[in-house]
TINUDREN-646567 format. One record per residue (C-alpha): residue number from 1; x, y, z. Coordinates in Angstrom, 3 decimals. Example, Ala and Ser with C-alpha at 12.3 -4.5 7.8 and 13.67 -1.06 7.14 Angstrom:
% TINUDREN-646567
<site><seq>1</seq><px>12.300</px><py>-4.500</py><pz>7.800</pz></site>
<site><seq>2</seq><px>13.670</px><py>-1.060</py><pz>7.140</pz></site>
//
This chain:
% TINUDREN-646567
<site><seq>1</seq><px>11.325</px><py>-13.457</py><pz>11.508</pz></site>
<site><seq>2</seq><px>7.606</px><py>-13.642</py><pz>10.596</pz></site>
<site><seq>3</seq><px>8.265</px><py>-13.769</py><pz>6.837</pz></site>
<site><seq>4</seq><px>9.640</px><py>-17.242</py><pz>6.092</pz></site>
<site><seq>5</seq><px>12.522</px><py>-17.643</py><pz>3.658</pz></site>
<site><seq>6</seq><px>11.537</px><py>-18.181</py><pz>0.016</pz></site>
<site><seq>7</seq><px>10.778</px><py>-21.684</py><pz>-1.206</pz></site>
<site><seq>8</seq><px>9.415</px><py>-23.273</py><pz>-4.384</pz></site>
<site><seq>9</seq><px>6.013</px><py>-24.062</py><pz>-2.866</pz></site>
<site><seq>10</seq><px>5.179</px><py>-20.642</py><pz>-1.336</pz></site>
<site><seq>11</seq><px>4.127</px><py>-17.264</py><pz>-2.676</pz></site>
<site><seq>12</seq><px>3.405</px><py>-13.660</py><pz>-1.670</pz></site>
<site><seq>13</seq><px>0.342</px><py>-11.731</py><pz>-2.831</pz></site>
<site><seq>14</seq><px>0.998</px><py>-8.180</py><pz>-4.069</pz></site>
<site><seq>15</seq><px>-1.942</px><py>-5.961</py><pz>-5.047</pz></site>
<site><seq>16</seq><px>-1.644</px><py>-2.878</py><pz>-7.214</pz></site>
<site><seq>17</seq><px>1.461</px><py>-4.419</py><pz>-8.754</pz></site>
<site><seq>18</seq><px>1.220</px><py>-2.944</py><pz>-12.245</pz></site>
<site><seq>19</seq><px>3.107</px><py>0.302</py><pz>-11.506</pz></site>
<site><seq>20</seq><px>4.603</px><py>2.560</py><pz>-8.859</pz></site>
<site><seq>21</seq><px>5.323</px><py>1.276</py><pz>-5.366</pz></site>
<site><seq>22</seq><px>3.494</px><py>-2.011</py><pz>-6.006</pz></site>
<site><seq>23</seq><px>5.664</px><py>-2.824</py><pz>-9.014</pz></site>
<site><seq>24</seq><px>8.785</px><py>-1.849</py><pz>-7.064</pz></site>
<site><seq>25</seq><px>7.773</px><py>-4.101</py><pz>-4.164</pz></site>
<site><seq>26</seq><px>7.191</px><py>-6.989</py><pz>-6.574</pz></site>
<site><seq>27</seq><px>10.680</px><py>-6.487</py><pz>-8.010</pz></site>
<site><seq>28</seq><px>12.197</px><py>-6.227</py><pz>-4.518</pz></site>
<site><seq>29</seq><px>10.556</px><py>-9.448</py><pz>-3.337</pz></site>
<site><seq>30</seq><px>11.480</px><py>-11.267</py><pz>-6.542</pz></site>
<site><seq>31</seq><px>15.066</px><py>-10.109</py><pz>-6.100</pz></site>
<site><seq>32</seq><px>15.021</px><py>-11.830</py><pz>-2.712</pz></site>
<site><seq>33</seq><px>13.788</px><py>-15.056</py><pz>-4.315</pz></site>
<site><seq>34</seq><px>10.077</px><py>-14.979</py><pz>-3.445</pz></site>
<site><seq>35</seq><px>7.456</px><py>-16.325</py><pz>-5.847</pz></site>
<site><seq>36</seq><px>4.621</px><py>-13.875</py><pz>-6.422</pz></site>
<site><seq>37</seq><px>0.890</px><py>-13.640</py><pz>-6.989</pz></site>
<site><seq>38</seq><px>0.349</px><py>-10.265</py><pz>-8.658</pz></site>
<site><seq>39</seq><px>-2.993</px><py>-8.448</py><pz>-8.825</pz></site>
<site><seq>40</seq><px>-3.979</px><py>-5.233</py><pz>-10.599</pz></site>
<site><seq>41</seq><px>-6.637</px><py>-4.019</py><pz>-13.005</pz></site>
<site><seq>42</seq><px>-4.302</px><py>-3.952</py><pz>-16.026</pz></site>
<site><seq>43</seq><px>-3.432</px><py>-7.511</py><pz>-17.018</pz></site>
<site><seq>44</seq><px>-1.076</px><py>-6.486</py><pz>-19.823</pz></site>
<site><seq>45</seq><px>1.118</px><py>-4.567</py><pz>-17.380</pz></site>
<site><seq>46</seq><px>1.227</px><py>-7.550</py><pz>-15.044</pz></site>
<site><seq>47</seq><px>2.190</px><py>-9.891</py><pz>-17.877</pz></site>
<site><seq>48</seq><px>4.993</px><py>-7.558</py><pz>-18.943</pz></site>
<site><seq>49</seq><px>6.322</px><py>-7.386</py><pz>-15.378</pz></site>
<site><seq>50</seq><px>6.083</px><py>-11.153</py><pz>-14.890</pz></site>
<site><seq>51</seq><px>8.278</px><py>-11.750</py><pz>-17.931</pz></site>
<site><seq>52</seq><px>11.042</px><py>-9.674</py><pz>-16.328</pz></site>
<site><seq>53</seq><px>11.073</px><py>-11.480</py><pz>-12.974</pz></site>
<site><seq>54</seq><px>13.217</px><py>-14.531</py><pz>-12.335</pz></site>
<site><seq>55</seq><px>10.687</px><py>-16.253</py><pz>-10.054</pz></site>
<site><seq>56</seq><px>7.375</px><py>-18.078</py><pz>-10.479</pz></site>
<site><seq>57</seq><px>4.586</px><py>-15.547</py><pz>-10.982</pz></site>
<site><seq>58</seq><px>0.819</px><py>-16.030</py><pz>-10.954</pz></site>
<site><seq>59</seq><px>-1.268</px><py>-13.043</py><pz>-11.945</pz></site>
<site><seq>60</seq><px>-4.861</px><py>-11.943</py><pz>-11.958</pz></site>
<site><seq>61</seq><px>-6.620</px><py>-8.874</py><pz>-13.322</pz></site>
<site><seq>62</seq><px>-9.217</px><py>-7.715</py><pz>-10.804</pz></site>
<site><seq>63</seq><px>-10.848</px><py>-4.510</py><pz>-9.574</pz></site>
<site><seq>64</seq><px>-10.501</px><py>-4.642</py><pz>-5.796</pz></site>
<site><seq>65</seq><px>-13.049</px><py>-1.877</py><pz>-5.349</pz></site>
<site><seq>66</seq><px>-15.730</px><py>-4.450</py><pz>-6.177</pz></site>
<site><seq>67</seq><px>-16.930</px><py>-7.328</py><pz>-4.013</pz></site>
<site><seq>68</seq><px>-16.676</px><py>-9.622</py><pz>-7.016</pz></site>
<site><seq>69</seq><px>-13.063</px><py>-8.628</py><pz>-7.703</pz></site>
<site><seq>70</seq><px>-11.964</px><py>-9.302</py><pz>-4.137</pz></site>
<site><seq>71</seq><px>-13.781</px><py>-12.630</py><pz>-4.041</pz></site>
<site><seq>72</seq><px>-12.023</px><py>-13.618</py><pz>-7.262</pz></site>
<site><seq>73</seq><px>-8.637</px><py>-12.833</py><pz>-5.716</pz></site>
<site><seq>74</seq><px>-9.382</px><py>-14.848</py><pz>-2.577</pz></site>
<site><seq>75</seq><px>-10.493</px><py>-17.884</py><pz>-4.593</pz></site>
<site><seq>76</seq><px>-7.439</px><py>-17.723</py><pz>-6.838</pz></site>
<site><seq>77</seq><px>-4.934</px><py>-17.321</py><pz>-4.006</pz></site>
<site><seq>78</seq><px>-6.440</px><py>-20.091</py><pz>-1.905</pz></site>
<site><seq>79</seq><px>-6.798</px><py>-22.390</py><pz>-4.896</pz></site>
<site><seq>80</seq><px>-3.278</px><py>-21.864</py><pz>-6.222</pz></site>
<site><seq>81</seq><px>-0.447</px><py>-24.372</py><pz>-6.321</pz></site>
<site><seq>82</seq><px>1.701</px><py>-22.438</py><pz>-3.848</pz></site>
<site><seq>83</seq><px>0.929</px><py>-21.713</py><pz>-0.202</pz></site>
<site><seq>84</seq><px>0.539</px><py>-18.097</py><pz>0.867</pz></site>
<site><seq>85</seq><px>3.170</px><py>-16.756</py><pz>3.281</pz></site>
<site><seq>86</seq><px>2.779</px><py>-13.015</py><pz>2.747</pz></site>
<site><seq>87</seq><px>0.307</px><py>-10.331</py><pz>1.723</pz></site>
<site><seq>88</seq><px>1.164</px><py>-6.871</py><pz>0.401</pz></site>
<site><seq>89</seq><px>-1.869</px><py>-4.583</py><pz>0.240</pz></site>
<site><seq>90</seq><px>-0.660</px><py>-1.797</py><pz>-2.032</pz></site>
<site><seq>91</seq><px>-3.573</px><py>-1.124</py><pz>-4.406</pz></site>
<site><seq>92</seq><px>-4.780</px><py>2.439</py><pz>-4.037</pz></site>
<site><seq>93</seq><px>-6.469</px><py>5.422</py><pz>-5.632</pz></site>
<site><seq>94</seq><px>-6.343</px><py>9.143</py><pz>-4.939</pz></site>
<site><seq>95</seq><px>-8.223</px><py>12.194</py><pz>-6.152</pz></site>
<site><seq>96</seq><px>-6.983</px><py>15.734</py><pz>-5.625</pz></site>
<site><seq>97</seq><px>-9.606</px><py>18.454</py><pz>-5.317</pz></site>
<site><seq>98</seq><px>-12.546</px><py>19.132</py><pz>-3.020</pz></site>
<site><seq>99</seq><px>-14.912</px><py>16.239</py><pz>-2.341</pz></site>
<site><seq>100</seq><px>-17.896</px><py>18.201</py><pz>-3.696</pz></site>
<site><seq>101</seq><px>-16.055</px><py>18.776</py><pz>-6.988</pz></site>
<site><seq>102</seq><px>-15.828</px><py>15.031</py><pz>-7.666</pz></site>
<site><seq>103</seq><px>-18.337</px><py>12.464</py><pz>-8.793</pz></site>
<site><seq>104</seq><px>-19.580</px><py>10.648</py><pz>-5.676</pz></site>
<site><seq>105</seq><px>-18.782</px><py>7.315</py><pz>-7.329</pz></site>
<site><seq>106</seq><px>-15.148</px><py>8.356</py><pz>-7.775</pz></site>
<site><seq>107</seq><px>-14.850</px><py>9.234</py><pz>-4.089</pz></site>
<site><seq>108</seq><px>-16.455</px><py>5.926</py><pz>-3.171</pz></site>
<site><seq>109</seq><px>-13.977</px><py>4.068</py><pz>-5.393</pz></site>
<site><seq>110</seq><px>-11.095</px><py>5.660</py><pz>-3.457</pz></site>
<site><seq>111</seq><px>-12.621</px><py>4.529</py><pz>-0.169</pz></site>
<site><seq>112</seq><px>-13.423</px><py>1.029</py><pz>-1.380</pz></site>
<site><seq>113</seq><px>-9.976</px><py>0.456</py><pz>-2.900</pz></site>
<site><seq>114</seq><px>-7.858</px><py>1.993</py><pz>-0.156</pz></site>
<site><seq>115</seq><px>-9.793</px><py>0.966</py><pz>2.942</pz></site>
<site><seq>116</seq><px>-12.425</px><py>-1.684</py><pz>2.251</pz></site>
<site><seq>117</seq><px>-10.306</px><py>-3.825</py><pz>-0.085</pz></site>
<site><seq>118</seq><px>-7.310</px><py>-3.714</py><pz>2.246</pz></site>
<site><seq>119</seq><px>-9.512</px><py>-4.587</py><pz>5.224</pz></site>
<site><seq>120</seq><px>-11.321</px><py>-7.400</py><pz>3.415</pz></site>
<site><seq>121</seq><px>-8.173</px><py>-9.109</py><pz>2.086</pz></site>
<site><seq>122</seq><px>-6.357</px><py>-8.699</py><pz>5.404</pz></site>
<site><seq>123</seq><px>-9.343</px><py>-9.870</py><pz>7.430</pz></site>
<site><seq>124</seq><px>-9.664</px><py>-12.987</py><pz>5.287</pz></site>
<site><seq>125</seq><px>-6.045</px><py>-13.931</py><pz>4.664</pz></site>
<site><seq>126</seq><px>-4.583</px><py>-13.185</py><pz>8.097</pz></site>
<site><seq>127</seq><px>-6.552</px><py>-16.164</py><pz>9.376</pz></site>
<site><seq>128</seq><px>-4.874</px><py>-18.431</py><pz>6.823</pz></site>
<site><seq>129</seq><px>-1.457</px><py>-17.170</py><pz>7.904</pz></site>
<site><seq>130</seq><px>-2.240</px><py>-17.666</py><pz>11.595</pz></site>
<site><seq>131</seq><px>-3.413</px><py>-21.222</py><pz>10.893</pz></site>
<site><seq>132</seq><px>-0.087</px><py>-21.807</py><pz>9.169</pz></site>
<site><seq>133</seq><px>1.762</px><py>-20.308</py><pz>12.142</pz></site>
<site><seq>134</seq><px>3.958</px><py>-17.934</py><pz>10.150</pz></site>
<site><seq>135</seq><px>3.715</px><py>-15.146</py><pz>7.623</pz></site>
<site><seq>136</seq><px>3.737</px><py>-11.398</py><pz>7.214</pz></site>
<site><seq>137</seq><px>1.366</px><py>-8.675</py><pz>6.019</pz></site>
<site><seq>138</seq><px>2.553</px><py>-5.364</py><pz>4.594</pz></site>
<site><seq>139</seq><px>-0.030</px><py>-2.608</py><pz>4.264</pz></site>
<site><seq>140</seq><px>0.954</px><py>0.497</py><pz>2.316</pz></site>
<site><seq>141</seq><px>-0.338</px><py>3.577</py><pz>4.066</pz></site>
<site><seq>142</seq><px>0.796</px><py>7.173</py><pz>3.642</pz></site>
<site><seq>143</seq><px>2.253</px><py>10.054</py><pz>5.572</pz></site>
<site><seq>144</seq><px>-1.151</px><py>11.711</py><pz>5.045</pz></site>
<site><seq>145</seq><px>-2.483</px><py>9.297</py><pz>7.690</pz></site>
<site><seq>146</seq><px>-1.178</px><py>11.586</py><pz>10.434</pz></site>
<site><seq>147</seq><px>-3.381</px><py>14.609</py><pz>9.706</pz></site>
<site><seq>148</seq><px>-6.472</px><py>15.595</py><pz>7.699</pz></site>
<site><seq>149</seq><px>-5.574</px><py>16.608</py><pz>4.149</pz></site>
<site><seq>150</seq><px>-7.845</px><py>19.164</py><pz>2.434</pz></site>
<site><seq>151</seq><px>-8.005</px><py>18.661</py><pz>-1.338</pz></site>
<site><seq>152</seq><px>-7.344</px><py>14.950</py><pz>-0.837</pz></site>
<site><seq>153</seq><px>-9.698</px><py>14.349</py><pz>2.076</pz></site>
<site><seq>154</seq><px>-10.964</px><py>10.861</py><pz>1.288</pz></site>
<site><seq>155</seq><px>-7.520</px><py>9.495</py><pz>0.447</pz></site>
<site><seq>156</seq><px>-5.991</px><py>10.774</py><pz>3.693</pz></site>
<site><seq>157</seq><px>-8.903</px><py>9.439</py><pz>5.737</pz></site>
<site><seq>158</seq><px>-8.514</px><py>5.975</py><pz>4.246</pz></site>
<site><seq>159</seq><px>-4.804</px><py>6.003</py><pz>5.047</pz></site>
<site><seq>160</seq><px>-5.581</px><py>6.975</py><pz>8.651</pz></site>
<site><seq>161</seq><px>-7.734</px><py>3.853</py><pz>8.830</pz></site>
<site><seq>162</seq><px>-4.970</px><py>1.741</py><pz>7.300</pz></site>
<site><seq>163</seq><px>-2.456</px><py>2.978</py><pz>9.855</pz></site>
<site><seq>164</seq><px>-4.698</px><py>2.499</py><pz>12.903</pz></site>
<site><seq>165</seq><px>-5.985</px><py>-0.920</py><pz>11.817</pz></site>
<site><seq>166</seq><px>-2.530</px><py>-2.218</py><pz>10.923</pz></site>
<site><seq>167</seq><px>-0.866</px><py>-1.155</py><pz>14.161</pz></site>
<site><seq>168</seq><px>-3.648</px><py>-2.628</py><pz>16.279</pz></site>
<site><seq>169</seq><px>-3.627</px><py>-5.872</py><pz>14.306</pz></site>
<site><seq>170</seq><px>0.136</px><py>-6.164</py><pz>14.704</pz></site>
<site><seq>171</seq><px>-0.339</px><py>-6.057</py><pz>18.472</pz></site>
<site><seq>172</seq><px>-3.135</px><py>-8.623</py><pz>18.365</pz></site>
<site><seq>173</seq><px>-0.965</px><py>-11.005</py><pz>16.339</pz></site>
<site><seq>174</seq><px>1.778</px><py>-11.124</py><pz>18.968</pz></site>
<site><seq>175</seq><px>2.734</px><py>-14.737</py><pz>19.599</pz></site>
<site><seq>176</seq><px>1.072</px><py>-16.133</py><pz>16.477</pz></site>
<site><seq>177</seq><px>4.148</px><py>-16.127</py><pz>14.237</pz></site>
<site><seq>178</seq><px>2.438</px><py>-13.573</py><pz>11.977</pz></site>
<site><seq>179</seq><px>3.057</px><py>-9.819</py><pz>11.793</pz></site>
<site><seq>180</seq><px>1.364</px><py>-6.800</py><pz>10.230</pz></site>
<site><seq>181</seq><px>3.570</px><py>-3.911</py><pz>9.086</pz></site>
<site><seq>182</seq><px>2.284</px><py>-0.557</py><pz>7.889</pz></site>
<site><seq>183</seq><px>4.600</px><py>1.497</py><pz>5.689</pz></site>
<site><seq>184</seq><px>3.793</px><py>5.213</py><pz>5.434</pz></site>
<site><seq>185</seq><px>5.682</px><py>6.740</py><pz>2.512</pz></site>
<site><seq>186</seq><px>5.712</px><py>10.445</py><pz>1.837</pz></site>
<site><seq>187</seq><px>5.885</px><py>12.000</py><pz>-1.631</pz></site>
<site><seq>188</seq><px>7.032</px><py>9.270</py><pz>-4.003</pz></site>
<site><seq>189</seq><px>7.684</px><py>9.506</py><pz>-7.732</pz></site>
<site><seq>190</seq><px>4.923</px><py>7.296</py><pz>-9.180</pz></site>
<site><seq>191</seq><px>2.177</px><py>7.633</py><pz>-11.847</pz></site>
<site><seq>192</seq><px>-0.531</px><py>8.157</py><pz>-9.212</pz></site>
<site><seq>193</seq><px>0.018</px><py>11.918</py><pz>-9.239</pz></site>
<site><seq>194</seq><px>-1.048</px><py>12.391</py><pz>-12.848</pz></site>
<site><seq>195</seq><px>-3.879</px><py>9.864</py><pz>-12.528</pz></site>
<site><seq>196</seq><px>-5.313</px><py>11.720</py><pz>-9.527</pz></site>
<site><seq>197</seq><px>-5.005</px><py>15.283</py><pz>-10.943</pz></site>
<site><seq>198</seq><px>-2.123</px><py>16.043</py><pz>-8.585</pz></site>
<site><seq>199</seq><px>0.559</px><py>16.489</py><pz>-11.216</pz></site>
<site><seq>200</seq><px>1.153</px><py>20.078</py><pz>-10.134</pz></site>
<site><seq>201</seq><px>2.377</px><py>18.853</py><pz>-6.767</pz></site>
<site><seq>202</seq><px>4.899</px><py>16.388</py><pz>-8.176</pz></site>
<site><seq>203</seq><px>8.451</px><py>17.422</py><pz>-7.376</pz></site>
<site><seq>204</seq><px>7.360</px><py>20.207</py><pz>-4.994</pz></site>
<site><seq>205</seq><px>10.079</px><py>20.575</py><pz>-2.361</pz></site>
<site><seq>206</seq><px>12.794</px><py>18.908</py><pz>-4.429</pz></site>
<site><seq>207</seq><px>14.809</px><py>15.722</py><pz>-3.904</pz></site>
<site><seq>208</seq><px>15.036</px><py>16.246</py><pz>-0.148</pz></site>
<site><seq>209</seq><px>11.295</px><py>15.584</py><pz>0.055</pz></site>
<site><seq>210</seq><px>10.723</px><py>13.093</py><pz>-2.762</pz></site>
<site><seq>211</seq><px>11.730</px><py>9.432</py><pz>-2.850</pz></site>
<site><seq>212</seq><px>11.790</px><py>6.843</py><pz>-5.601</pz></site>
<site><seq>213</seq><px>9.424</px><py>3.883</py><pz>-5.530</pz></site>
<site><seq>214</seq><px>12.463</px><py>1.623</py><pz>-5.278</pz></site>
<site><seq>215</seq><px>13.661</px><py>3.333</py><pz>-2.086</pz></site>
<site><seq>216</seq><px>10.231</px><py>2.997</py><pz>-0.494</pz></site>
<site><seq>217</seq><px>9.930</px><py>-0.635</py><pz>-1.567</pz></site>
<site><seq>218</seq><px>13.298</px><py>-1.587</py><pz>-0.108</pz></site>
<site><seq>219</seq><px>12.541</px><py>-0.105</py><pz>3.309</pz></site>
<site><seq>220</seq><px>8.983</px><py>-1.442</py><pz>3.340</pz></site>
<site><seq>221</seq><px>10.037</px><py>-4.996</py><pz>2.495</pz></site>
<site><seq>222</seq><px>12.833</px><py>-4.830</py><pz>5.077</pz></site>
<site><seq>223</seq><px>10.181</px><py>-3.923</py><pz>7.656</pz></site>
<site><seq>224</seq><px>7.871</px><py>-6.702</py><pz>6.502</pz></site>
<site><seq>225</seq><px>10.659</px><py>-9.287</py><pz>6.593</pz></site>
<site><seq>226</seq><px>11.656</px><py>-8.185</py><pz>10.075</pz></site>
<site><seq>227</seq><px>8.117</px><py>-8.163</py><pz>11.449</pz></site>
<site><seq>228</seq><px>8.203</px><py>-4.470</py><pz>12.321</pz></site>
<site><seq>229</seq><px>5.010</px><py>-2.667</py><pz>13.287</pz></site>
<site><seq>230</seq><px>5.662</px><py>0.529</py><pz>11.320</pz></site>
<site><seq>231</seq><px>7.989</px><py>1.837</py><pz>8.630</pz></site>
<site><seq>232</seq><px>8.481</px><py>5.526</py><pz>7.830</pz></site>
<site><seq>233</seq><px>10.757</px><py>5.601</py><pz>4.781</pz></site>
<site><seq>234</seq><px>13.287</px><py>8.429</py><pz>4.798</pz></site>
<site><seq>235</seq><px>14.408</px><py>10.921</py><pz>7.441</pz></site>
<site><seq>236</seq><px>12.346</px><py>13.760</py><pz>5.949</pz></site>
<site><seq>237</seq><px>9.151</px><py>11.746</py><pz>6.320</pz></site>
<site><seq>238</seq><px>9.944</px><py>10.969</py><pz>9.946</pz></site>
<site><seq>239</seq><px>10.290</px><py>14.677</py><pz>10.690</pz></site>
<site><seq>240</seq><px>7.195</px><py>15.587</py><pz>8.644</pz></site>
<site><seq>241</seq><px>5.068</px><py>12.998</py><pz>10.421</pz></site>
<site><seq>242</seq><px>5.936</px><py>14.546</py><pz>13.784</pz></site>
<site><seq>243</seq><px>5.054</px><py>17.985</py><pz>12.481</pz></site>
<site><seq>244</seq><px>1.710</px><py>16.718</py><pz>11.195</pz></site>
<site><seq>245</seq><px>0.847</px><py>15.052</py><pz>14.487</pz></site>
<site><seq>246</seq><px>1.652</px><py>17.986</py><pz>16.747</pz></site>
<site><seq>247</seq><px>0.830</px><py>21.098</py><pz>14.694</pz></site>
<site><seq>248</seq><px>-2.573</px><py>22.473</py><pz>15.772</pz></site>
<site><seq>249</seq><px>-5.247</px><py>21.731</py><pz>13.186</pz></site>
<site><seq>250</seq><px>-6.333</px><py>25.377</py><pz>13.126</pz></site>
<site><seq>251</seq><px>-2.916</px><py>26.224</py><pz>11.659</pz></site>
<site><seq>252</seq><px>-2.257</px><py>23.067</py><pz>9.650</pz></site>
<site><seq>253</seq><px>-5.511</px><py>22.760</py><pz>7.696</pz></site>
<site><seq>254</seq><px>-5.560</px><py>26.188</py><pz>6.003</pz></site>
<site><seq>255</seq><px>-1.862</px><py>25.950</py><pz>5.123</pz></site>
<site><seq>256</seq><px>-2.307</px><py>22.487</py><pz>3.581</pz></site>
<site><seq>257</seq><px>-5.320</px><py>23.630</py><pz>1.604</pz></site>
<site><seq>258</seq><px>-3.567</px><py>26.779</py><pz>0.372</pz></site>
<site><seq>259</seq><px>-0.426</px><py>24.917</py><pz>-0.747</pz></site>
<site><seq>260</seq><px>-2.311</px><py>22.232</py><pz>-2.664</pz></site>
<site><seq>261</seq><px>-4.669</px><py>24.746</py><pz>-4.272</pz></site>
<site><seq>262</seq><px>-1.745</px><py>26.898</py><pz>-5.380</pz></site>
<site><seq>263</seq><px>0.204</px><py>23.963</py><pz>-6.827</pz></site>
<site><seq>264</seq><px>-2.788</px><py>22.542</py><pz>-8.633</pz></site>
//
């Protein structure tokens, strides 16, 4: 089991922990007895969450889209009292609508948060875990990784990177005592939909399609603890991922664009 059992002198880093799947993962790990190092942009939300958890919690407000924010996280984690045994890269942004309709800086922020920040923290901290000889990384991807997604193009592209990088890294880590798991949730009830102008899509397809953040967190953490390469939460997502992979792009792209445009 790459993820060691909880102890008083170890901790797990969770980014994007102030709401949604990140908050649910923090609660799931705390429920299993793991101390936490929580990172998000909103310190007040982190402080509120920390007060509810029955474990030791360090927290840091940082914008992972910036080089300075990521460097601050690395210094704090490495300089903390507890040794790192796990990393959960959950922080993410999305932006529904055509790329040309958005401010270029907003599109860049999606890329830097979803892809660059995840790569940078993983690239740095995986070496610490390998030196220790044990540990686990959990990267939160998306079912959109399996096909281009018009009206959310940058987000889907970053998740394709997350999926490819994570799977390859998992293979490279074989024999080190460290694993890298990528979880690819489908539609999940979290605040990201309203924040990314995708509120019209929320609930589309009903409860058969949508999952709670708690359901996703439970399956993702199970996969992390077991050192699995991939996690696809829910049967519907498993079926949808196959459809995305094998449907010809000439048919899939216009349908995806039409559905999202109609709902928005």
